[in-house]
C-alpha positions as a Markdown table, in Angstrom:
| # | Residue | x | y | z |
|---|---|---|---|---|
| 1 | Met | -97.8 | 67.1 | -41.9 |
| 2 | Lys | -94.6 | 65.9 | -40.4 |
| 3 | Ile | -93.7 | 62.9 | -38.3 |
| 4 | Glu | -90.9 | 63.5 | -35.8 |
| 5 | Thr | -88.1 | 61.1 | -35.1 |
| 6 | Met | -86.3 | 61.1 | -31.8 |
| 7 | Arg | -82.6 | 61.0 | -31.3 |
| 8 | Gln | -80.8 | 61.0 | -27.9 |
| 9 | Arg | -77.0 | 61.3 | -27.7 |
| 10 | Arg | -74.9 | 60.3 | -24.8 |
| 11 | His | -71.9 | 62.2 | -23.5 |
| 12 | Ile | -68.7 | 60.5 | -24.5 |
| 13 | Ile | -67.3 | 58.7 | -21.5 |
| 14 | Leu | -63.7 | 58.1 | -20.7 |
| 15 | Leu | -62.9 | 54.4 | -20.6 |
| 16 | Pro | -59.6 | 53.9 | -18.7 |
| 17 | Ser | -58.2 | 50.4 | -18.4 |
| 18 | Val | -59.2 | 48.3 | -15.5 |
| 19 | Met | -56.7 | 48.5 | -12.7 |
| 20 | Val | -55.3 | 45.0 | -12.3 |
| 21 | Leu | -52.0 | 44.1 | -10.8 |
| 22 | Ala | -49.8 | 42.4 | -13.4 |
| 23 | Gly | -46.7 | 40.3 | -13.7 |
| 24 | Val | -43.8 | 40.0 | -11.3 |
| 25 | Leu | -40.2 | 41.1 | -11.9 |
| 26 | Gly | -37.6 | 38.7 | -10.8 |
| 27 | Leu | -35.4 | 40.1 | -8.0 |
| 28 | Gly | -33.3 | 37.1 | -7.3 |
| 29 | Val | -33.5 | 34.1 | -5.0 |
| 30 | Pro | -33.1 | 34.8 | -1.2 |
| 31 | Ser | -29.7 | 33.7 | 0.0 |
| 32 | Ala | -30.0 | 33.9 | 3.7 |
| 33 | Gly | -30.9 | 31.0 | 6.0 |
| 34 | Gly | -34.2 | 29.3 | 4.9 |
| 35 | Gly | -33.7 | 30.8 | 1.5 |
| 36 | Asp | -34.3 | 27.6 | -0.5 |
| 37 | Glu | -37.5 | 26.7 | 1.4 |
| 38 | Ala | -38.7 | 30.3 | 1.2 |
| 39 | Gln | -38.1 | 30.2 | -2.6 |
| 40 | Gln | -40.1 | 27.0 | -2.9 |
| 41 | Leu | -43.0 | 28.4 | -0.9 |
| 42 | Tyr | -42.8 | 31.5 | -3.1 |
| 43 | Asn | -42.9 | 29.5 | -6.3 |
| 44 | Gln | -45.9 | 27.5 | -5.0 |
| 45 | Gly | -47.7 | 30.7 | -4.0 |
| 46 | Leu | -47.1 | 32.1 | -7.5 |
| 47 | Ser | -48.4 | 28.9 | -9.1 |
| 48 | His | -51.6 | 29.2 | -6.9 |
| 49 | Leu | -52.0 | 32.8 | -7.9 |
| 50 | Lys | -51.8 | 32.0 | -11.6 |
| 51 | Gln | -54.5 | 29.3 | -11.1 |
| 52 | Gly | -56.7 | 31.7 | -9.2 |
| 53 | Asn | -56.3 | 29.9 | -5.9 |
| 54 | Phe | -55.9 | 33.1 | -3.8 |
| 55 | Ser | -56.2 | 31.7 | -0.3 |
| 56 | Glu | -53.7 | 29.0 | -1.0 |
| 57 | Ala | -51.4 | 31.5 | -2.6 |
| 58 | Ala | -51.6 | 33.8 | 0.5 |
| 59 | Thr | -50.8 | 30.9 | 2.8 |
| 60 | Lys | -47.7 | 29.9 | 0.8 |
| 61 | Leu | -46.4 | 33.5 | 0.4 |
| 62 | Lys | -46.9 | 34.2 | 4.1 |
| 63 | Gly | -44.9 | 31.1 | 4.8 |
| 64 | Ala | -42.1 | 32.3 | 2.6 |
| 65 | Ile | -42.0 | 35.7 | 4.3 |
| 66 | Arg | -41.9 | 34.1 | 7.8 |
| 67 | Leu | -38.8 | 32.2 | 6.7 |
| 68 | Phe | -37.3 | 35.2 | 4.9 |
| 69 | Pro | -38.8 | 38.5 | 6.1 |
| 70 | Arg | -36.8 | 40.6 | 3.6 |
| 71 | Phe | -38.2 | 38.7 | 0.6 |
| 72 | Ala | -39.3 | 41.8 | -1.3 |
| 73 | Glu | -40.8 | 39.8 | -4.2 |
| 74 | Ala | -42.9 | 37.7 | -1.9 |
| 75 | His | -44.3 | 40.8 | -0.3 |
| 76 | His | -45.1 | 42.2 | -3.8 |
| 77 | Val | -47.0 | 39.0 | -4.9 |
| 78 | Leu | -48.8 | 38.8 | -1.6 |
| 79 | Gly | -49.9 | 42.4 | -2.2 |
| 80 | Val | -51.2 | 41.3 | -5.6 |
| 81 | Val | -53.1 | 38.4 | -4.0 |
| 82 | Tyr | -54.7 | 40.7 | -1.3 |
| 83 | Phe | -55.8 | 43.2 | -3.9 |
| 84 | Asn | -56.9 | 41.0 | -6.9 |
| 85 | Gly | -58.1 | 37.9 | -5.2 |
| 86 | Leu | -58.9 | 38.6 | -1.6 |
| 87 | His | -60.1 | 42.2 | -2.1 |
| 88 | Gln | -58.3 | 43.6 | 0.9 |
| 89 | Pro | -56.6 | 46.8 | -0.4 |
| 90 | Lys | -55.3 | 47.8 | 3.1 |
| 91 | Gln | -53.4 | 44.6 | 3.4 |
| 92 | Ala | -52.3 | 44.9 | -0.3 |
| 93 | Ile | -50.8 | 48.4 | 0.5 |
| 94 | Lys | -49.1 | 47.1 | 3.6 |
| 95 | His | -47.2 | 44.4 | 1.6 |
| 96 | Leu | -46.5 | 46.6 | -1.4 |
| 97 | Asp | -45.1 | 49.3 | 0.9 |
| 98 | Gln | -42.9 | 46.6 | 2.4 |
| 99 | Ala | -41.7 | 45.5 | -1.0 |
| 100 | Val | -40.5 | 48.9 | -2.1 |
| 101 | Ala | -39.0 | 49.6 | 1.4 |
| 102 | Leu | -36.9 | 46.4 | 1.0 |
| 103 | His | -36.1 | 47.1 | -2.7 |
| 104 | Pro | -36.2 | 50.8 | -3.5 |
| 105 | Asn | -35.8 | 50.2 | -7.2 |
| 106 | Phe | -38.7 | 47.7 | -7.5 |
| 107 | Ala | -40.5 | 49.5 | -10.4 |
| 108 | Arg | -43.3 | 47.0 | -10.7 |
| 109 | Ala | -44.2 | 47.2 | -7.0 |
| 110 | Tyr | -44.3 | 51.0 | -7.2 |
| 111 | Leu | -46.7 | 50.7 | -10.1 |
| 112 | Asp | -49.0 | 48.2 | -8.4 |
| 113 | Leu | -48.9 | 50.4 | -5.2 |
| 114 | Gly | -50.0 | 53.3 | -7.3 |
| 115 | Leu | -52.8 | 51.3 | -8.8 |
| 116 | Val | -54.1 | 50.2 | -5.4 |
| 117 | His | -54.0 | 53.7 | -4.1 |
| 118 | Gln | -55.8 | 54.9 | -7.3 |
| 119 | His | -58.5 | 52.3 | -6.8 |
| 120 | Asp | -58.8 | 53.3 | -3.2 |
| 121 | Gly | -59.3 | 57.0 | -4.2 |
| 122 | Lys | -56.0 | 58.1 | -2.7 |
| 123 | Met | -54.8 | 60.1 | -5.7 |
| 124 | Lys | -51.9 | 61.9 | -4.2 |
| 125 | Glu | -50.4 | 58.7 | -2.9 |
| 126 | Ala | -51.1 | 57.0 | -6.2 |
| 127 | Glu | -49.4 | 59.9 | -8.2 |
| 128 | Lys | -46.4 | 59.7 | -6.0 |
| 129 | Ala | -46.0 | 55.9 | -6.4 |
| 130 | Leu | -46.5 | 56.1 | -10.2 |
| 131 | Gln | -44.0 | 58.9 | -10.5 |
| 132 | Lys | -41.6 | 56.8 | -8.5 |
| 133 | Ala | -42.0 | 53.9 | -10.8 |
| 134 | Ile | -41.2 | 56.1 | -13.8 |
| 135 | Gly | -38.2 | 57.5 | -11.9 |
| 136 | Val | -36.8 | 54.0 | -11.4 |
| 137 | Tyr | -37.6 | 52.9 | -14.9 |
| 138 | Pro | -38.0 | 55.9 | -17.3 |
| 139 | Arg | -39.2 | 53.8 | -20.2 |
| 140 | Tyr | -42.1 | 52.2 | -18.2 |
| 141 | Gly | -45.0 | 52.7 | -20.6 |
| 142 | Glu | -47.6 | 51.2 | -18.3 |
| 143 | Ala | -46.6 | 53.6 | -15.5 |
| 144 | Tyr | -47.0 | 56.6 | -17.8 |
| 145 | Leu | -50.4 | 55.2 | -19.0 |
| 146 | Asn | -51.8 | 54.8 | -15.5 |
| 147 | Leu | -50.5 | 58.2 | -14.4 |
| 148 | Ala | -52.3 | 59.7 | -17.4 |
| 149 | Phe | -55.5 | 57.8 | -16.3 |
| 150 | Leu | -55.0 | 59.4 | -12.8 |
| 151 | Tyr | -54.8 | 62.9 | -14.3 |
| 152 | Asp | -57.8 | 62.1 | -16.4 |
| 153 | Gln | -59.8 | 61.0 | -13.4 |
| 154 | Thr | -58.8 | 64.1 | -11.4 |
| 155 | Asn | -59.7 | 66.5 | -14.3 |
| 156 | Gln | -56.1 | 67.6 | -14.8 |
| 157 | Thr | -56.6 | 67.6 | -18.6 |
| 158 | Gln | -53.4 | 69.1 | -19.8 |
| 159 | Lys | -51.3 | 66.8 | -17.6 |
| 160 | Ala | -53.3 | 63.9 | -18.8 |
| 161 | Ile | -52.7 | 64.8 | -22.5 |
| 162 | Glu | -49.0 | 65.3 | -22.0 |
| 163 | Thr | -48.6 | 62.0 | -20.1 |
| 164 | Tyr | -50.7 | 60.0 | -22.7 |
| 165 | Gln | -48.4 | 61.5 | -25.3 |
| 166 | Leu | -45.3 | 60.3 | -23.3 |
| 167 | Ala | -46.9 | 56.8 | -23.2 |
| 168 | Leu | -47.3 | 56.9 | -27.0 |
| 169 | Lys | -43.6 | 57.8 | -27.5 |
| 170 | Leu | -42.8 | 54.4 | -25.9 |
| 171 | Asp | -45.7 | 52.5 | -27.6 |
| 172 | Pro | -47.1 | 54.4 | -30.6 |
| 173 | Gly | -50.0 | 52.0 | -31.0 |
| 174 | Gln | -51.1 | 51.9 | -27.4 |
| 175 | Pro | -55.0 | 51.8 | -27.8 |
| 176 | Asp | -56.0 | 53.2 | -24.4 |
| 177 | Ala | -53.7 | 56.2 | -24.8 |
| 178 | Leu | -54.9 | 56.8 | -28.4 |
| 179 | Tyr | -58.6 | 56.5 | -27.5 |
| 180 | Asn | -58.4 | 58.7 | -24.3 |
| 181 | Leu | -56.4 | 61.3 | -26.1 |
| 182 | Ala | -59.0 | 61.5 | -28.8 |
| 183 | Thr | -61.7 | 61.7 | -26.2 |
| 184 | Leu | -60.0 | 64.6 | -24.4 |
| 185 | Phe | -59.5 | 66.5 | -27.6 |
| 186 | Asp | -63.1 | 66.0 | -28.5 |
| 187 | Leu | -64.3 | 67.3 | -25.2 |
| 188 | Gln | -62.1 | 70.4 | -25.8 |
| 189 | Gly | -63.8 | 70.9 | -29.1 |
| 190 | Asn | -60.6 | 70.0 | -31.1 |
| 191 | Thr | -62.3 | 67.6 | -33.6 |
| 192 | Glu | -59.4 | 67.4 | -36.0 |
| 193 | Glu | -56.9 | 66.4 | -33.3 |
| 194 | Ala | -59.3 | 63.9 | -32.0 |
| 195 | Arg | -59.8 | 62.4 | -35.4 |
| 196 | Lys | -56.1 | 62.2 | -35.9 |
| 197 | Tyr | -55.7 | 59.9 | -32.9 |
| 198 | Leu | -58.7 | 57.9 | -33.8 |
| 199 | Leu | -57.3 | 57.2 | -37.3 |
| 200 | Arg | -54.1 | 56.0 | -35.6 |
| 201 | Leu | -56.1 | 53.8 | -33.4 |
| 202 | Ala | -58.0 | 52.3 | -36.3 |
| 203 | Lys | -54.7 | 51.3 | -37.8 |
| 204 | Ser | -53.2 | 49.9 | -34.6 |
| 205 | Asp | -56.4 | 48.2 | -33.4 |
| 206 | Pro | -58.9 | 47.8 | -36.2 |
| 207 | Asn | -61.4 | 46.1 | -33.9 |
| 208 | His | -61.5 | 48.9 | -31.2 |
| 209 | Ala | -65.3 | 49.4 | -31.1 |
| 210 | Gly | -65.1 | 52.5 | -28.9 |
| 211 | Gly | -62.7 | 54.1 | -31.3 |
| 212 | Trp | -65.0 | 53.5 | -34.3 |
| 213 | Leu | -68.0 | 54.7 | -32.2 |
| 214 | Leu | -66.2 | 58.0 | -31.4 |
| 215 | Leu | -65.0 | 58.4 | -35.0 |
| 216 | Ala | -68.6 | 58.0 | -36.1 |
| 217 | Gln | -69.8 | 60.6 | -33.7 |
| 218 | Leu | -67.2 | 63.1 | -34.9 |
| 219 | Ala | -68.3 | 62.5 | -38.5 |
| 220 | Glu | -71.8 | 63.3 | -37.5 |
| 221 | Lys | -70.7 | 66.4 | -35.7 |
| 222 | Thr | -69.0 | 67.6 | -38.8 |
| 223 | Asn | -72.0 | 66.7 | -41.0 |
| 224 | Gln | -70.4 | 63.7 | -42.8 |
| 225 | Pro | -73.2 | 61.1 | -42.6 |
| 226 | Gly | -71.6 | 58.8 | -45.1 |
| 227 | Gln | -68.4 | 58.5 | -43.0 |
| 228 | Ala | -70.5 | 58.2 | -39.8 |
| 229 | Ile | -72.5 | 55.3 | -41.3 |
| 230 | His | -69.2 | 53.6 | -42.3 |
| 231 | Ala | -67.7 | 54.1 | -38.8 |
| 232 | Tyr | -70.9 | 52.9 | -37.0 |
| 233 | Arg | -70.9 | 49.8 | -39.1 |
| 234 | Arg | -67.3 | 49.1 | -38.3 |
| 235 | Ala | -68.1 | 49.6 | -34.6 |
| 236 | Leu | -70.8 | 47.0 | -34.8 |
| 237 | Gln | -68.5 | 44.6 | -36.6 |
| 238 | Ala | -66.2 | 44.8 | -33.6 |
| 239 | Asn | -69.1 | 44.6 | -31.1 |
| 240 | Gly | -72.6 | 43.8 | -32.3 |
| 241 | Asp | -74.1 | 44.7 | -28.9 |
| 242 | Leu | -73.3 | 48.4 | -29.1 |
| 243 | Leu | -76.8 | 49.8 | -28.5 |
| 244 | Glu | -75.8 | 53.4 | -29.2 |
| 245 | Ala | -74.3 | 52.4 | -32.6 |
| 246 | His | -77.5 | 50.5 | -33.6 |
| 247 | Tyr | -79.6 | 53.5 | -32.6 |
| 248 | Ala | -77.4 | 56.1 | -34.3 |
| 249 | Leu | -77.2 | 54.0 | -37.5 |
| 250 | Gly | -81.0 | 53.6 | -37.5 |
| 251 | Phe | -81.4 | 57.3 | -37.1 |
| 252 | Leu | -79.0 | 58.1 | -40.0 |
| 253 | Tyr | -80.7 | 55.6 | -42.3 |
| 254 | Gln | -84.0 | 57.0 | -41.3 |
| 255 | Ala | -82.9 | 60.6 | -42.1 |
| 256 | Gln | -81.6 | 59.5 | -45.5 |
| 257 | Gly | -85.0 | 57.9 | -46.4 |
| 258 | Arg | -83.7 | 54.3 | -46.2 |
| 259 | Pro | -86.4 | 52.7 | -44.0 |
| 260 | Gln | -85.6 | 49.1 | -44.9 |
| 261 | Glu | -82.0 | 49.6 | -43.5 |
| 262 | Ala | -83.2 | 51.6 | -40.5 |
| 263 | Leu | -85.7 | 49.0 | -39.4 |
| 264 | Pro | -83.3 | 46.2 | -38.3 |
| 265 | Gln | -81.2 | 48.8 | -36.4 |
| 266 | Phe | -84.0 | 49.9 | -34.2 |
| 267 | Lys | -85.2 | 46.3 | -33.8 |
| 268 | Ala | -81.7 | 45.5 | -32.6 |
| 269 | Val | -81.9 | 48.3 | -30.0 |
| 270 | Ile | -85.2 | 46.9 | -28.7 |
| 271 | Gln | -83.7 | 43.4 | -28.5 |
| 272 | Leu | -80.8 | 44.7 | -26.5 |
| 273 | Ala | -83.0 | 47.1 | -24.4 |
| 274 | Pro | -86.7 | 46.2 | -24.5 |
| 275 | Gln | -87.5 | 49.3 | -22.3 |
| 276 | His | -86.0 | 51.7 | -24.9 |
| 277 | Ala | -89.1 | 53.9 | -25.5 |
| 278 | Glu | -87.4 | 56.1 | -28.2 |
| 279 | Ala | -86.5 | 53.1 | -30.3 |
| 280 | His | -90.2 | 52.0 | -30.3 |
| 281 | Leu | -91.2 | 55.5 | -31.3 |
| 282 | Asn | -88.8 | 55.6 | -34.2 |
| 283 | Leu | -90.0 | 52.1 | -35.3 |
| 284 | Gly | -93.5 | 53.5 | -35.3 |
| 285 | Val | -92.4 | 56.3 | -37.6 |
| 286 | Leu | -90.8 | 53.9 | -40.0 |
| 287 | Tyr | -93.8 | 51.6 | -40.0 |
| 288 | Ala | -96.2 | 54.5 | -40.6 |
| 289 | Asn | -94.1 | 55.7 | -43.6 |
| 290 | Leu | -94.1 | 52.2 | -44.9 |
| 291 | Asn | -98.0 | 52.1 | -44.5 |
| 292 | Lys | -97.7 | 49.2 | -42.0 |
| 293 | Leu | -100.4 | 50.8 | -39.8 |
| 294 | Glu | -101.0 | 48.0 | -37.3 |
| 295 | Glu | -97.3 | 47.8 | -36.5 |
| 296 | Ala | -97.0 | 51.6 | -36.3 |
| 297 | Glu | -99.8 | 51.9 | -33.8 |
| 298 | Gln | -98.4 | 49.1 | -31.8 |
| 299 | Glu | -95.0 | 50.7 | -31.6 |
| 300 | Tyr | -96.3 | 54.1 | -30.7 |
| 301 | Lys | -98.4 | 52.7 | -27.9 |
| 302 | Ala | -95.4 | 50.6 | -26.7 |
| 303 | Ala | -93.3 | 53.8 | -26.5 |
| 304 | Leu | -96.0 | 55.5 | -24.4 |
| 305 | Ser | -96.4 | 52.5 | -22.1 |
| 306 | Leu | -92.7 | 52.7 | -21.4 |
| 307 | Asn | -92.6 | 56.5 | -21.0 |
| 308 | Ser | -95.9 | 58.3 | -20.5 |
| 309 | Lys | -94.1 | 61.7 | -20.7 |
| 310 | Leu | -92.6 | 61.1 | -24.1 |
| 311 | Val | -94.0 | 64.2 | -25.8 |
| 312 | Glu | -92.9 | 63.2 | -29.3 |
| 313 | Ala | -94.9 | 60.0 | -29.1 |
| 314 | Tyr | -98.2 | 61.8 | -28.4 |
| 315 | Tyr | -97.5 | 64.1 | -31.3 |
| 316 | Asn | -96.7 | 61.2 | -33.7 |
| 317 | Leu | -99.7 | 59.2 | -32.5 |
| 318 | Gly | -101.9 | 62.2 | -33.1 |
| 319 | Val | -100.5 | 62.6 | -36.6 |
| 320 | Phe | -101.0 | 58.9 | -37.1 |
| 321 | Tyr | -104.7 | 59.0 | -36.1 |
| 322 | Glu | -105.3 | 62.2 | -38.0 |
| 323 | Phe | -103.8 | 61.4 | -41.3 |
| 324 | Tyr | -103.5 | 57.6 | -41.4 |
| 325 | Arg | -106.5 | 56.4 | -39.5 |
| 326 | Lys | -108.7 | 59.4 | -40.2 |
| 327 | Asp | -109.8 | 59.3 | -36.6 |
| 328 | Thr | -110.1 | 62.9 | -35.6 |
| 329 | Ser | -111.3 | 62.2 | -32.1 |
| 330 | Gln | -108.4 | 60.0 | -31.2 |
| 331 | Ala | -106.0 | 62.4 | -32.9 |
| 332 | Leu | -107.3 | 65.3 | -30.7 |
| 333 | Thr | -106.9 | 63.2 | -27.5 |
| 334 | Gln | -103.2 | 62.6 | -28.3 |
| 335 | Tyr | -102.7 | 66.2 | -29.3 |
| 336 | Arg | -104.1 | 67.4 | -26.0 |
| 337 | Glu | -101.6 | 65.3 | -24.2 |
| 338 | Tyr | -98.9 | 66.6 | -26.4 |
| 339 | Val | -99.7 | 70.3 | -25.6 |
| 340 | Glu | -100.2 | 69.6 | -21.9 |
| 341 | Leu | -96.6 | 68.2 | -21.8 |
| 342 | Gly | -95.3 | 71.4 | -23.5 |
| 343 | Gly | -95.6 | 70.6 | -27.2 |
| 344 | Lys | -95.2 | 73.8 | -29.3 |
| 345 | Asp | -96.4 | 72.8 | -32.8 |
| 346 | Glu | -98.6 | 75.8 | -34.0 |
| 347 | Arg | -100.8 | 73.7 | -36.3 |
| 348 | Val | -101.7 | 71.4 | -33.4 |
| 349 | Arg | -102.3 | 74.3 | -31.0 |
| 350 | Asn | -104.5 | 76.1 | -33.6 |
| 351 | Leu | -106.4 | 72.9 | -34.3 |
| 352 | Leu | -107.2 | 72.4 | -30.6 |
| 353 | Lys | -108.3 | 76.0 | -30.3 |
| 354 | Lys | -110.8 | 75.5 | -33.1 |
| 355 | Thr | -112.2 | 72.3 | -31.7 |
| 356 | Gly | -112.4 | 73.4 | -28.1 |
| 357 | Pro | -111.7 | 71.5 | -24.9 |
């Protein structure tokens, strides 16, 4: 007799930083007619922006531009307002284009223009703007990082790797670059290189939950369950709501014959995702092994109520009725469902042949 556990693994997903327009570089106070008033309106607009009052910010910045049409910094901040606050990317691009036209060495505006194009799916325009930002300011780490994200998004893996590495030369502890490099190397099957970057990430950002999660998955892949358990626990210390870490940790404890430690992990999965049929199934296995038969039966049935095609649940419920409840009729009913769904266990198939339809 055996009772099957069930483990599903997700594909590792790249997690680039959210594209948000950031701070403003000072380009000087306008000196032409109306300059003082334009600067005051600009300052008021910037204050409203910082407070999240986007409509008021736009009004003040437009006023500054009316008084001083060549006010590059006002165009830049108005682009920020249109993108972040008013969600009008076309207007954002219009004003960011104007900012760089007025001030060709405005690196921050080129970066933000690239981010808006990237968000809008215009990758060639985004690449051009980000490269221009780097050309203006060769030590612009944020520009390298977002250019690497762009290459990542467009499946230009080697370019992404090289650009992340350039970003790390400027900021060796940059967490997004370290994490995404590890992810790319893992997807290439280069586990050791991936682990190298994740260990660097663990030093620079000990609470990076995604880094610990990927490090745990690499440890599992290389058959190091002790290291995997340690890394999953660290991931959960950083973020207790990581469903995948709870599930994987429960599965590892279960495989090591540590049911009392596995139980709370699967319970946590169900608390986070009540419709998680596989967690109910694994809880049923644990309860059966602990001879908590009422709880086991309840969890098996819960799994099937959530997923009537869950073949392992029919198998386990059949085993449960056959060996724990000694209810052959119920066991055969579950086994028939198991075989009908494609179950291959030879003992079960032979048993059904002997008992007939």
